[in-house]
Each structure stands twice: as C-alpha cells, then as structure tokens.
C-alpha positions in Angstrom: -16.3 10.0 4.5 -13.0 9.4 3.2 -9.1 10.4 4.0 -9.0 12.9 1.1 -11.8 14.8 3.0 -9.9 14.7 6.0 -7.0 16.2 4.4 -9.2 18.8 2.8 -10.5 19.7 6.4 -6.8 19.9 7.8 -5.6 22.3 5.0 -8.4 24.4 5.3 -7.5 24.5 9.2 -4.1 25.1 8.6 -4.6 28.0 5.9 -7.7 29.5 7.8 -9.1 30.0 4.3 -11.1 28.1 1.9 -9.3 29.9 -1.3 -5.8 29.3 0.0 -6.4 25.6 0.7 -7.7 25.2 -2.3 -5.1 26.8 -4.2 -2.7 24.5 -2.1 -4.5 21.5 -2.9 -4.9 22.2 -6.7 -8.8 22.3 -6.5 -11.3 25.3 -7.5 -12.7 27.3 -4.2 -16.4 26.2 -4.9 -15.1 22.2 -5.4 -13.5 22.7 -1.8 -16.5 24.4 0.1 -18.6 21.7 -1.6 -16.1 19.1 0.0 -16.2 21.0 3.3 -20.1 21.3 3.5 -20.5 17.3 2.4 -18.0 16.4 5.3 -20.0 18.3 7.6 -23.1 17.0 6.7 -22.0 13.8 7.0 -20.4 14.2 10.5 -23.9 16.2 11.4 -21.8 19.1 13.1 -20.5 22.5 11.9 -16.9 22.0 11.6 -15.9 25.3 10.7 -17.0 29.1 11.5 -17.1 31.2 8.7 -16.0 34.5 9.6 -14.5 37.7 7.9 -10.9 36.9 8.6 -11.5 33.1 7.3 -12.4 29.7 8.4 -11.9 28.9 12.3 -12.5 25.2 13.5 -15.4 24.9 15.9 -15.0 23.3 19.0 -16.3 20.0 17.5 -13.9 20.7 14.4 -11.0 20.8 16.5 -12.0 17.6 18.0 -12.6 16.2 14.8 -9.5 17.6 13.2 -7.3 15.8 15.8 -8.5 12.8 14.9 -8.2 13.2 11.2 -4.8 14.0 11.8 -4.3 10.9 13.2 -6.2 9.0 10.1 -4.2 10.8 7.5 -0.8 9.9 9.1 -2.0 6.1 9.5 -3.0 6.3 5.7 0.2 7.8 4.8 2.1 5.0 7.0 0.0 2.4 5.4 1.2 3.2 2.0 4.8 3.7 3.1 4.5 0.3 5.0 3.7 -1.6 1.9 6.2 -0.2 -0.2 8.7 -1.0 2.6 7.6 -4.5 2.7 8.7 -4.4 -0.9 12.3 -3.1 -0.5 11.8 0.5 -1.1 11.3 2.5 2.0 9.4 5.9 0.7 7.4 8.2 2.8 8.4 10.2 6.1 10.4 9.1 8.9 9.9 11.6 11.7 12.7 12.0 14.4 12.3 14.0 17.7 15.7 14.9 18.9 17.0 16.4 22.1 19.6 19.1 21.7 23.2 17.8 21.8 22.1 14.1 21.2 23.4 12.3 18.3 25.4 15.6 16.9 28.5 13.4 16.0 26.6 10.0 15.0 23.3 11.4 13.7 24.6 13.0 10.4 26.6 10.0 9.5 24.0 7.7 10.1 21.3 9.8 8.2 23.8 10.0 5.2 23.7 6.2 5.1 20.1 6.1 5.3 19.6 8.5 2.3 22.3 6.3 0.5 20.3 3.1 1.1 16.9 4.8 0.9 16.9 7.8 -1.6 13.3 8.2 -1.6 12.6 8.2 2.4 12.1 11.6 3.3 13.7 12.2 7.1 12.2 15.0 9.4 13.9 16.2 12.4 12.5 18.0 15.3 15.4 19.6 17.2 14.9 20.4 21.0 11.1 19.8 20.8 8.7 20.8 24.0 7.9 17.4 26.1 4.1 18.3 25.2 4.7 18.6 21.6 6.7 15.1 21.9 4.1 13.4 23.8 1.5 14.7 21.6 3.3 13.6 18.4 4.0 10.3 20.1 0.3 9.6 21.1 -0.6 10.7 17.6 1.7 8.1 16.0 3.5 10.6 14.0 7.1 9.9 15.5 9.2 7.0 14.2 12.1 7.5 16.6 13.0 9.8 19.6 16.7 10.6 20.8 16.5 11.8 24.4 18.2 11.9 27.6 15.3 10.5 29.6 12.0 8.3 28.4 9.0 10.5 28.6 6.2 9.4 30.5 3.8 7.0 28.7 6.4 6.4 25.8 5.3 3.1 24.2 8.6 2.8 21.8 11.0 0.1 22.2 13.8 1.3 24.2 17.3 1.0 23.2 20.1 2.6 25.3 22.7 4.3 23.0 25.1 5.0 25.7 26.1 7.8 28.6 27.2 10.9 28.1 30.2 12.4 30.7 29.1 16.0 31.9 31.9 18.0 33.0 32.1 21.2 35.0 34.4 24.0 34.0 35.8 25.7 36.9 38.6 28.7 37.6 41.6 27.5 38.4 41.6 27.9 41.9 38.3 26.9 42.5 38.1 24.9 46.0 35.9 22.0 44.0 39.0 21.3 42.1 40.8 20.0 45.2 38.3 17.3 45.4 39.5 13.6 44.4 35.7 12.2 44.2 33.6 13.3 41.4 31.1 16.5 41.4 27.5 16.2 41.9 25.1 18.6 40.6 24.2 19.8 44.3 27.7 20.6 44.7 27.6 23.2 42.1 24.1 24.6 43.2 25.6 27.7 45.3 
C-alpha cells in the first residue's frame, strides 16, 4: 500500500467514476480499476460499491478515505517541509478566514509572501462553517486560522492580532444616542 494508491481512491471518490478519475490522473481506466482492486485486496474490504451511476464509497470506504486524506496531506507537507528547510517554500498554505478579518492587512501580507516565495500556493477558505474548520484543523490541512474566537479543541499556537471596534448606526433622534457610556449588545436586543 502506498500514498499513490490513496490518491487514486480519493480521486475515484471525488469523481464518482473510474473513467473520469483515470482521465484526471492521466491513467487508463483498466489500470486504475486494477489499482483500486489491489488496494481493496490489501485492505481486505470493499471500499467502493459499483452502481450504474458510478462508484460510491462503502461505509468502510468512507472510513478509509478519511484517513487516506490525512495521509496524502501529510505526504505533501513532508515534501514541502523538506523544500522549506532548504529555503524554498513550495506546496500549499491553507488559511481559513472569518468574514471581515484581515480585509485590509491580508492582501498586503499575501502580496509580500508571494514576492518572497513565488512557488508557494495559498488557498483561502472564506467564512468556513465551524464544523468544516474543525474538520480541516483535525485533519491537519489548515496552516492558519483568522477567527474572532478560538474554536474548541484548537491546537494551534494562538497570536492575538488586535481588537476590532463595533459600532451601532442609529437614527439621529434615537434614545440610545443620549447615553454617555458604551452600548452593550443587550441594549440593542430590542
């Protein structure tokens, strides 16, 4: 079993078709079918159900694919780490950003990063669902999170970048404008 076979299984699951996955991977359909069959034989369970609509992962297949995703990501990161240690950052940096965070600073920082490391690909997930963010972090596919609050179970090093001021925009004659202390969210609830 090798990482390449994991990539083959992931491609079949993503495409839902041996033929389409083979085209994407630059393989022949029989060769990819043979690789998937050999992988299933090694694992000892069926990873896919073959239907008229295509290939669908079985329950065991879904469990296998979740770990295969982690393994392929780790493999890509190992290559990137070796190149980075030599001073050439390559590969992919994955960032999850909550809406509104980094809108002024992030483009400048990304421009500088691209200038210094032109071979590094940056992928940004804007406004990800918290469950997706947690899954990506657990799989080890996220390199950085820009968030308002640290998600539960986050194992990243945490660096506070600053604070944001929130303002309430009210009509000129609104009673809350006569207050001299800061507004609280509960003041705006009604």
